[in-house]
C-alpha positions in Angstrom: -47.2 -16.3 116.6 -46.6 -17.7 120.1 -43.1 -18.9 121.0 -42.2 -22.6 121.3 -40.3 -23.5 124.4 -37.1 -25.5 124.1 -38.1 -27.5 127.2 -40.6 -27.5 130.0 -39.9 -28.3 133.6 -41.8 -28.1 136.9 -40.6 -25.7 139.6 -42.4 -26.5 142.9 -45.6 -27.2 141.0 -45.3 -24.3 138.5 -44.9 -25.1 134.8 -41.8 -23.3 133.5 -41.3 -22.9 129.7 -37.6 -22.4 128.9 -36.9 -20.1 126.0 -33.4 -18.7 126.5 -32.8 -15.4 124.7 -29.1 -16.2 124.5 -30.1 -19.1 122.1 -32.9 -17.2 120.3 -31.5 -13.7 119.6 -32.6 -13.3 116.0 -33.3 -9.6 116.6 -29.8 -9.0 118.1 -31.0 -7.5 121.3 -28.4 -6.6 123.9 -27.9 -9.2 126.6 -26.3 -9.0 130.1 -23.1 -10.8 131.0 -22.6 -13.4 133.8 -23.6 -12.8 137.4 -20.8 -11.8 139.7 -22.3 -13.8 142.6 -25.7 -14.8 144.0 -27.2 -13.2 147.1 -30.9 -13.8 146.4 -34.1 -13.5 144.4 -35.6 -10.1 143.3 -39.4 -9.9 142.9 -41.1 -7.4 140.6 -44.6 -6.7 139.5 -45.6 -5.9 135.9 -49.2 -5.3 134.8 -51.6 -7.7 133.2 -52.0 -7.4 129.5 -54.7 -8.6 127.0 -53.7 -11.8 125.2 -55.4 -14.2 122.9 -54.4 -17.8 122.4 -51.4 -17.5 124.7 -50.5 -16.6 128.2 -49.3 -13.2 129.6 -45.9 -14.7 130.5 -45.3 -15.9 127.0 -46.4 -12.6 125.6 -43.9 -10.7 127.7 -41.1 -13.1 126.7 -42.1 -12.7 123.1 -42.0 -8.9 123.5 -38.5 -9.1 124.9 -37.5 -11.4 122.1 -38.8 -8.9 119.5 -36.9 -6.0 121.1 -40.0 -4.3 122.5 -39.1 -4.3 126.2 -36.3 -1.7 126.0 -33.3 -2.7 128.1 -35.3 -4.8 130.6 -34.0 -8.3 131.0 -35.4 -10.6 133.7 -34.9 -14.3 134.2 -38.6 -15.2 134.6 -42.1 -13.9 133.9 -44.8 -15.7 135.8 -48.6 -15.4 135.6 -51.6 -17.4 137.0 -51.0 -20.2 134.5 -47.3 -20.7 134.0 -43.8 -19.1 133.9 -41.4 -18.5 131.1 -37.7 -18.5 131.7 -35.9 -15.9 129.4 -32.3 -16.0 130.7 -29.8 -18.6 131.8 -29.7 -18.5 135.6 -25.9 -17.8 135.6 -26.5 -14.5 133.8 -27.0 -11.2 135.4 -30.2 -9.2 134.7 -31.2 -5.7 133.9 -34.1 -5.0 136.2 -33.0 -3.5 139.5 -32.0 0.0 138.3 -28.8 -0.2 140.4 -26.4 -0.4 137.5 -23.6 -2.8 138.4 -24.9 -3.2 141.9 -25.9 -6.4 143.6 -29.5 -6.2 142.4 -28.6 -6.6 138.8 -25.4 -8.5 139.2 -26.2 -10.9 142.0 -29.9 -11.7 142.0 -32.3 -13.8 139.9 -35.2 -11.7 138.8 -38.9 -12.7 138.6 -41.6 -10.5 137.1 -45.0 -11.4 138.6 -47.8 -10.4 136.2 -50.9 -9.3 138.2 -52.9 -6.2 139.1 -54.2 -4.8 142.4 -57.8 -5.9 142.0 -57.5 -8.9 144.3 -58.9 -11.1 141.6 -58.5 -14.9 141.7 -56.1 -14.7 138.7 -53.9 -12.1 140.4 -53.8 -14.2 143.6 -52.9 -17.3 141.6 -50.1 -15.4 139.9 -48.7 -14.3 143.2 -49.0 -17.8 144.5 -47.0 -19.1 141.5 -44.4 -16.5 142.1 -44.0 -17.5 145.7 -43.6 -21.2 144.6 -41.0 -20.2 142.1 -39.1 -18.1 144.7 -39.1 -21.1 147.0 -37.9 -23.4 144.2 -34.9 -21.1 143.5 -34.1 -20.7 147.2 -33.8 -24.4 147.5 -32.0 -24.9 144.2 -29.2 -22.6 145.2 -29.4 -23.3 149.0 -30.1 -19.7 149.8 -31.2 -18.5 153.2 -34.8 -17.6 153.9 -34.0 -13.9 154.1 -32.6 -13.8 150.5 -35.9 -12.5 149.1 -35.7 -8.9 147.8 -38.0 -6.4 146.4 -37.1 -4.1 143.5 -37.6 -1.3 146.0 -34.8 -2.8 148.2 -32.3 -2.0 145.4 -33.8 1.3 144.2 -35.8 3.1 146.8 -37.4 5.5 144.2 -39.2 2.5 142.6 -42.2 1.2 144.6 -42.1 -2.3 143.2 -43.5 -4.9 143.4 -46.3 -2.4 143.7 -49.1 -5.0 144.3 -47.1 -7.2 146.7 -45.2 -4.6 148.8 -48.3 -3.7 150.9 -48.2 -7.3 152.3 -44.5 -8.0 151.7 -43.8 -9.8 155.0 -46.7 -12.2 154.4 -45.5 -12.8 150.9 -42.1 -13.7 152.1 -43.6 -16.0 154.7 -45.6 -17.7 152.0 -42.3 -18.3 150.0 -40.7 -19.8 153.0 -43.7 -22.0 153.8 -43.6 -23.4 150.2 -39.9 -24.0 150.7 -40.2 -25.8 154.1 -43.5 -27.7 153.5 -41.8 -31.0 152.7 -38.8 -30.7 155.0 -38.5 -32.5 158.3 -37.8 -30.7 161.6 -34.5 -31.7 163.2 -35.3 -30.3 166.7 -38.6 -28.9 167.9 -37.2 -27.8 171.2 -33.8 -26.4 172.1 -31.9 -23.1 172.1 -33.4 -20.4 169.9 -33.6 -16.7 169.5 -33.7 -15.0 172.9 -32.2 -17.9 174.8 -29.6 -16.8 177.3 -28.8 -19.9 179.4 -25.5 -21.6 179.9 -26.6 -24.1 177.3 -27.2 -21.4 174.7 -23.7 -20.0 175.4 -22.3 -23.5 174.8 -24.1 -23.6 171.4 -22.5 -20.3 170.5 -19.1 -21.5 171.5 -19.6 -24.6 169.4 -20.6 -22.5 166.4 -17.4 -20.3 166.9 -15.3 -23.5 166.9 -17.1 -24.6 163.7 -16.2 -21.2 162.2 -12.6 -21.5 163.1 -12.6 -24.9 161.4 -13.9 -23.3 158.2 -17.3 -24.8 158.4 -19.1 -21.5 158.0 -18.4 -17.8 157.8 -21.4 -16.4 159.7 -21.0 -13.9 162.6 -22.1 -14.9 166.1 -23.8 -12.4 168.4 -21.3 -11.0 170.9 -23.9 -11.0 173.7 -25.1 -13.6 176.2 -28.2 -14.1 174.1 -28.9 -15.9 170.9 -29.7 -13.2 168.4 -30.3 -12.9 164.7 -26.8 -13.5 163.6 -26.6 -16.8 165.6 -30.0 -17.9 164.3 -28.8 -17.3 160.7 -25.8 -19.5 161.4 -28.0 -22.2 162.9 -30.3 -22.1 159.9 -27.3 -22.3 157.6 -26.5 -25.8 159.0 -30.2 -26.8 159.0 -30.4 -25.8 155.4 -27.2 -27.6 154.5 -28.4 -30.8 156.2 -31.8 -30.6 154.4 -33.9 -29.7 157.4 -36.5 -27.0 158.0 -34.9 -23.7 159.0 -36.7 -23.2 162.3 -33.7 -21.5 164.1 -33.6 -24.2 166.8 -30.4 -25.8 168.0 -31.5 -28.8 170.1 -29.9 -32.0 171.1 -29.8 -33.5 167.6 -28.4 -30.3 166.1 -25.6 -30.1 168.7 -24.7 -33.8 168.2 -24.5 -33.5 164.5 -22.5 -30.2 164.6 -20.0 -31.8 167.1 -19.6 -34.7 164.7 -18.7 -32.3 161.9 -16.3 -30.3 164.1 -14.3 -33.4 165.1 -13.9 -34.8 161.6 
C-alpha cells in the first residue's frame, strides 16, 4: 500500500511529499544523526523501476521505510512527477560512501530517478531535480558552486551516471532556475578578469569588509579579479537577494560601503 505523506509543499514548482522516516520508523531501521554543517547538495542517479498506482519516488521511499534499501539514506527521491522527502534536512545522510566525510555529514542528498534513454520522462525527472537543487540552494543561501556529484566524494563511483556526461550544463540549469526570478543589481562593472585601478579599489573594499567581519572569503592576491574575489562578490549579491552575476558595479560598491561604515 502506498505511503500517505504527512504534508505536501511546493519546491520551485516541484511537488514534495514529506514522509520523515524519523517519525515513521515502525521497522526500526537505522537512522543517521545530525549534520555537522552544510556545504552543499549532492546529486545521485538511481534507476527507474516498474510501479503501479504510485510513483517511483514513493516506491523508493516505501522501500526504505520497509528496510529494503540496505544502509542507504537520502533526503529526497525525485522522479518525473514529484519528490518524496525521507529525512529531516538537519540530519546527515548515508549516500556518499565517504564515511564521516563531508559528503555524508555536510550535504543534502537527492536521488534523481531516471535512465539513459533520453526519454521525455527521464528529462522531466532531471528537470525536477534541478528545480529541487535550486530550491535548496536558495533555502540555505548556498553559493552556486555548492552542487556536488556522488563522484566528487567517492571517485570510484561514477554517479550520477546519467547526468555526469553533461554535468556542467546540469549545474547551469540549477543556477538558472535559482536566478530566474532575481533582479540584477549591476549589469556593468568590475568582474572576473578586470585589472584596472577601479577593480583594485573593489578588492580593497572587500578586504576592509572582511576585517569588519562581514565575510570570510579569500581575495585574490593579484592585480586581477579572479575566482576568489568573484565568490566574495556573489556572496554579497546572494545575501542581498540579487542574481549572482559576479559583477561589482556602482550600486554594489555603494551598498557595500554603506555596510562597512555601519
